[in-house]
Structures are given as C-alpha cells and as structure tokens.
C-alpha positions as CSV (number, residue, x, y, z in Angstrom):
1,M,-2.4,32.0,-7.5
2,P,-4.9,29.3,-6.4
3,C,-4.2,25.9,-8.0
4,Q,-6.7,24.2,-10.1
5,P,-8.3,20.9,-8.9
6,L,-6.8,17.6,-10.4
7,V,-9.7,15.9,-12.1
8,K,-8.2,13.2,-14.2
9,R,-4.8,11.5,-14.7
10,T,-3.8,9.0,-17.1
11,L,-1.0,6.7,-16.6
12,P,0.7,4.1,-19.3
13,A,-0.9,1.2,-17.7
14,A,-4.5,2.4,-17.0
15,S,-6.6,5.6,-16.8
16,F,-8.0,6.5,-13.4
17,F,-10.3,9.2,-12.2
18,Y,-8.4,11.0,-9.3
19,L,-10.1,12.9,-6.8
20,G,-11.2,16.8,-7.2
21,L,-8.7,17.7,-4.8
22,C,-6.6,21.0,-4.9
23,L,-3.3,19.2,-3.9
24,L,-0.7,22.0,-4.7
25,A,-0.6,24.9,-2.4
26,S,2.7,26.4,-3.1
27,P,3.6,29.2,-5.3
28,V,4.7,28.5,-8.9
29,G,8.7,27.6,-8.8
30,A,8.5,26.9,-4.9
31,D,9.2,23.3,-3.7
32,P,6.3,22.0,-1.8
33,C,8.4,19.4,-0.1
34,R,10.3,22.0,1.7
35,S,9.1,23.4,5.0
36,D,7.5,26.9,5.0
37,R,8.8,27.1,8.8
38,I,10.5,25.5,11.2
39,D,9.2,25.1,14.7
40,E,12.1,23.1,16.5
41,S,15.3,21.3,16.2
42,V,15.8,18.1,17.9
43,R,18.1,15.4,18.0
44,I,17.5,11.6,17.6
45,S,18.4,8.9,20.1
46,R,16.9,5.9,18.7
47,V,15.0,4.7,15.5
48,F,11.9,2.6,16.3
49,D,10.7,1.6,13.0
50,G,10.5,3.3,9.5
51,D,8.0,6.1,10.9
52,T,9.0,6.6,14.5
53,V,12.0,7.6,16.5
54,R,12.7,8.6,20.1
55,L,14.3,11.9,20.6
56,Q,17.2,12.7,23.0
57,D,14.7,14.5,25.3
58,G,12.7,11.2,25.6
59,R,9.6,12.1,23.5
60,H,8.6,9.8,20.8
61,L,8.3,11.2,17.0
62,R,5.9,9.8,14.8
63,L,6.1,11.0,11.2
64,I,3.1,12.7,9.6
65,A,1.8,11.3,6.5
66,I,3.7,7.9,6.0
67,N,2.9,4.5,7.3
68,T,5.7,2.1,7.0
69,P,5.5,-1.9,7.4
70,E,5.0,-2.9,11.0
71,L,7.9,-4.9,13.0
72,A,7.3,-8.2,14.9
73,R,5.2,-7.5,17.8
74,D,2.9,-9.3,20.5
75,E,3.5,-12.6,18.7
76,R,2.5,-11.1,15.2
77,P,5.2,-11.5,12.7
78,A,6.8,-8.5,10.9
79,E,5.3,-7.3,7.7
80,P,7.4,-7.8,4.3
81,L,10.2,-4.8,4.2
82,A,9.4,-3.6,7.9
83,E,13.1,-4.2,8.9
84,A,14.2,-2.6,5.6
85,A,12.4,0.7,6.3
86,R,13.8,0.8,9.6
87,Q,17.5,0.3,8.4
88,R,17.0,2.9,5.8
89,L,15.7,5.6,8.3
90,R,18.6,4.6,10.4
91,A,21.1,5.3,7.5
92,L,19.3,8.7,6.5
93,L,20.0,9.8,10.1
94,A,23.2,8.2,10.8
95,N,24.9,11.6,9.9
96,N,22.0,13.7,10.4
97,S,21.0,13.0,14.0
98,Q,19.7,16.6,14.4
99,L,16.3,17.0,12.6
100,Q,14.2,20.2,11.8
101,L,10.7,19.8,12.7
102,R,7.4,21.5,11.2
103,Y,4.5,20.5,13.8
104,G,1.0,19.4,12.5
105,A,-2.2,21.2,13.1
106,E,-2.6,18.4,15.6
107,R,0.7,17.8,17.8
108,H,-0.2,14.7,19.3
109,D,-1.5,11.4,18.5
110,R,-3.8,9.4,20.6
111,Y,-0.6,7.5,22.0
112,G,1.1,10.8,23.3
113,R,3.5,10.6,20.3
114,L,4.7,14.0,18.7
115,L,3.5,14.5,15.3
116,A,5.5,16.4,13.0
117,H,7.0,16.7,9.4
118,A,10.8,16.2,9.5
119,F,13.7,17.7,7.6
120,L,17.3,16.8,7.2
121,A,20.0,19.3,7.6
122,D,20.1,20.0,3.9
123,G,16.4,20.7,3.9
124,R,15.4,17.3,2.4
125,N,12.0,16.4,3.6
126,L,12.4,13.1,5.4
127,T,8.8,11.7,4.7
128,A,9.2,12.6,1.1
129,L,12.6,10.8,0.7
130,L,10.9,7.4,2.4
131,L,7.8,7.6,0.2
132,G,10.0,8.3,-3.1
133,E,12.0,5.2,-2.2
134,G,8.8,3.1,-1.6
135,R,9.4,2.5,2.1
136,G,5.8,3.1,3.1
137,S,2.4,4.2,2.0
138,Q,0.9,7.9,2.2
139,I,-1.7,8.6,4.8
140,A,-4.0,11.7,5.0
141,I,-5.3,12.3,8.5
142,P,-7.0,15.7,9.2
143,P,-6.0,18.2,10.3
144,N,-2.6,17.3,9.4
145,L,-2.8,17.8,5.8
146,W,0.1,19.9,4.9
147,G,2.3,18.6,2.1
148,L,-0.6,16.5,0.5
149,G,0.7,17.2,-3.0
150,C,4.5,16.4,-2.2
151,Y,3.7,13.1,-0.6
152,H,1.0,12.2,-3.1
153,R,3.8,12.7,-6.0
154,A,6.4,10.8,-4.0
155,E,4.4,8.0,-3.7
156,Q,3.0,7.8,-7.0
157,A,6.5,8.0,-8.5
158,A,7.6,4.9,-6.3
159,R,4.4,2.9,-7.2
160,A,4.6,3.4,-10.7
161,A,8.5,2.5,-10.7
162,G,7.7,-0.8,-8.3
163,R,10.1,0.5,-5.8
164,G,10.1,-0.8,-2.3
165,I,6.8,-1.9,-0.9
166,W,5.4,-1.5,-4.3
167,S,7.1,-4.4,-5.6
168,H,6.1,-6.8,-2.9
169,P,2.9,-9.1,-3.2
170,W,2.0,-8.6,0.2
171,H,1.5,-4.7,-0.1
172,Q,-0.5,-4.9,-3.2
173,P,-4.2,-3.7,-3.0
174,R,-6.5,-6.7,-2.1
175,P,-9.8,-7.3,-3.2
176,A,-12.3,-6.8,-0.5
177,E,-14.1,-10.0,-1.0
178,S,-10.9,-12.2,-0.7
179,L,-9.9,-10.8,2.9
180,A,-10.0,-13.2,5.7
181,T,-11.9,-12.5,8.8
182,S,-8.8,-12.3,10.7
183,T,-7.4,-9.4,8.5
184,R,-6.2,-6.5,10.6
185,G,-3.6,-3.7,9.9
186,F,-3.1,-1.3,7.3
187,H,-4.1,-2.4,3.7
188,L,-5.1,-1.0,0.4
189,V,-8.3,-2.6,-0.6
190,T,-10.2,-2.7,-3.5
191,G,-13.9,-3.2,-4.4
192,R,-17.2,-2.1,-5.9
193,V,-19.4,0.3,-3.6
194,T,-22.8,-1.9,-3.6
195,R,-24.5,0.0,-1.1
196,I,-24.3,3.6,0.8
197,G,-25.7,3.7,4.4
198,Q,-26.2,6.4,6.7
199,S,-25.9,6.5,10.6
200,Q,-25.6,9.2,13.0
201,S,-22.0,9.8,13.2
202,A,-20.9,8.5,9.7
203,V,-21.4,7.7,5.9
204,W,-20.9,4.0,5.1
205,L,-19.6,2.6,1.7
206,N,-20.2,-1.3,1.4
207,L,-18.0,-3.0,-0.8
208,G,-20.0,-6.3,-0.8
209,E,-21.5,-7.8,2.4
210,G,-18.5,-8.3,4.5
211,F,-16.5,-5.3,4.2
212,A,-17.3,-1.4,4.8
213,V,-15.8,1.8,4.9
214,R,-16.5,4.4,7.3
215,I,-16.3,8.4,6.7
216,A,-17.0,10.3,9.9
217,R,-19.5,13.0,9.4
218,D,-16.8,15.0,10.9
219,D,-14.5,14.3,8.0
220,L,-17.2,14.8,5.3
221,E,-16.0,18.6,4.6
222,H,-13.1,17.2,2.9
223,F,-15.1,15.2,0.6
224,K,-16.9,18.2,-1.0
225,K,-15.3,17.4,-4.4
226,I,-16.2,13.8,-4.5
227,P,-19.4,13.2,-2.3
228,P,-19.6,9.8,-1.2
229,Q,-23.3,9.4,-2.5
230,T,-21.6,9.7,-5.9
231,L,-19.4,6.6,-5.6
232,L,-22.4,4.0,-5.8
233,N,-21.7,1.0,-8.1
234,R,-18.0,2.6,-8.7
235,K,-15.1,0.5,-8.2
236,I,-12.8,2.0,-5.8
237,E,-9.4,1.7,-3.9
238,V,-9.2,2.7,-0.4
239,R,-6.4,2.7,2.4
240,G,-6.3,2.5,6.2
241,W,-6.3,0.1,9.2
242,I,-8.8,-2.8,9.1
243,Y,-10.7,-4.0,12.2
244,R,-13.5,-5.8,12.8
245,R,-17.0,-4.9,14.4
246,N,-20.4,-6.6,14.1
247,R,-19.0,-9.6,12.2
248,Q,-17.8,-7.0,9.7
249,L,-14.5,-5.9,8.4
250,R,-14.1,-1.9,8.6
251,L,-11.7,0.6,7.5
252,T,-12.1,4.3,8.3
253,L,-11.5,6.8,5.6
254,H,-10.4,10.1,6.8
255,H,-9.7,11.9,3.6
256,P,-10.1,11.5,0.0
257,A,-6.4,11.3,-0.6
258,G,-6.8,7.6,0.4
259,L,-9.3,7.0,-1.9
260,R,-8.8,6.2,-5.9
261,I,-11.5,5.7,-8.3
262,L,-10.8,2.6,-10.6
263,D,-13.4,2.7,-13.2
C-alpha cells in the first residue's frame, strides 16, 4: 500500500510546513531502518572519522545519508564534537568489526570512496544509530535515497531532544545574513527567499543579497511536490556545503529532504 505524503507536522515548540514527501516506503509493520538486502559483508580496519572507515581490503567506505563534524585538517581546526563522533563510531565497531553493506544506487563518490548503508551483526542500521544520538546531520543526495524516512525520524528525535550536535551552538542553523564571507563547510542556513532566478543548469533561490541556494535542473524531478517557484517570500532552512563564487556564498540543495519551510 503506498504511503501518503506528509504535508504538515506540528512540534511542541513550533509548527512547520514540511515537504510533500513520501518518506515511508516500507510495508506496514516493517522496520524501515532494516535492510531489505545485503550486498556484501566486510571487515573494518580503521575508523577515520564519524562517517568514514577503511576496510581490510583497503577500500574506504563513506556511510550514506549522514554527515558528521569534520576533524582538524589542512590547518583548519576541528569542528565541535568531531572527535566525539569518531570515538562513538569506534565504540560501536569495537566488537562488530564485520559489517553488512547495502550499496547505494551510486556506489562511489567523486573521491572514489565506496558508498553504502552499513548494518551491525544484529541488523541495526549504523547510520540510524548515529543520527539518533545526534552524532551528525542527515543528508540526501540522489540517487542514494533509500532509507529517507528512517533517517529523517532518527535525526528529528535527536534534534527534538537536543542530543549531540543539536545541543551545541556551532551546529545550530545560521541566518544567511550573519554568515562571514569566509564561511565554508557543512551548515544549516535560514533565510527568506527574496528572489528566484533561472540559469541554463539550475534554479537559484536568493536569501538576501549575499547567499544563494542552487538546485540543479537534473534534481528538479525530486521537487515536484514543492516547486522552487512556490518558495518566494517564504522563510526556509537549508543544509549543505557552503562555497563562495562570484563574491557570493552558495549552497547546493540536491533534495527537498534538505529543506524545511519555517513559516
């Protein structure tokens, strides 16, 4: 039986209009966090950070659907709670060095890392565990969209309870107008859509003068229930990696799971 789109949800602190997404794709009574198949069994040799490990055969595995705080690198300081995320993943794998993998529709990222959902020996979903503890943020990058409902609920529970990163000021949503021009990396950003533009390759949502959200035309098929054109003058929250181009801060939004309408 197909699930019904979630249009509105009310939380104790505030009411938000959520995306018209069909996040639940599992049969009634099934656990959407459990895998519907196992593609490979692997063993872990090293934990790099909260979302990336090295396998015994030398491959690097990047967990799908989660982004944990970055460790110190290239003279950049570590993001708050990055070490806590790594230590927690190490602890979860201490007696579970063997993982069961479910590959994503796209098996490798641009760095050549293997992309997969990982499951412990007892079947627990590793990404769901980490999100539920507030070790990182959910991300949704097509075509690897399996498990959206599970991961959404895990993050929402952690966020509502103020667990992990959701208790730390550095990881809270930042108003677009407050961002320094040097801002980079993964962030949650809020702002009102003041202009919607079009280019040959993308639709652009401007949050004031200095910040723009890019939605590639190839990804527009995922926004059918919430067309970008309907967001003009709405206050929104988006998440993703910030970069700077043409004297403007930008963020690429791949899927409406990374978007929340706040008014």
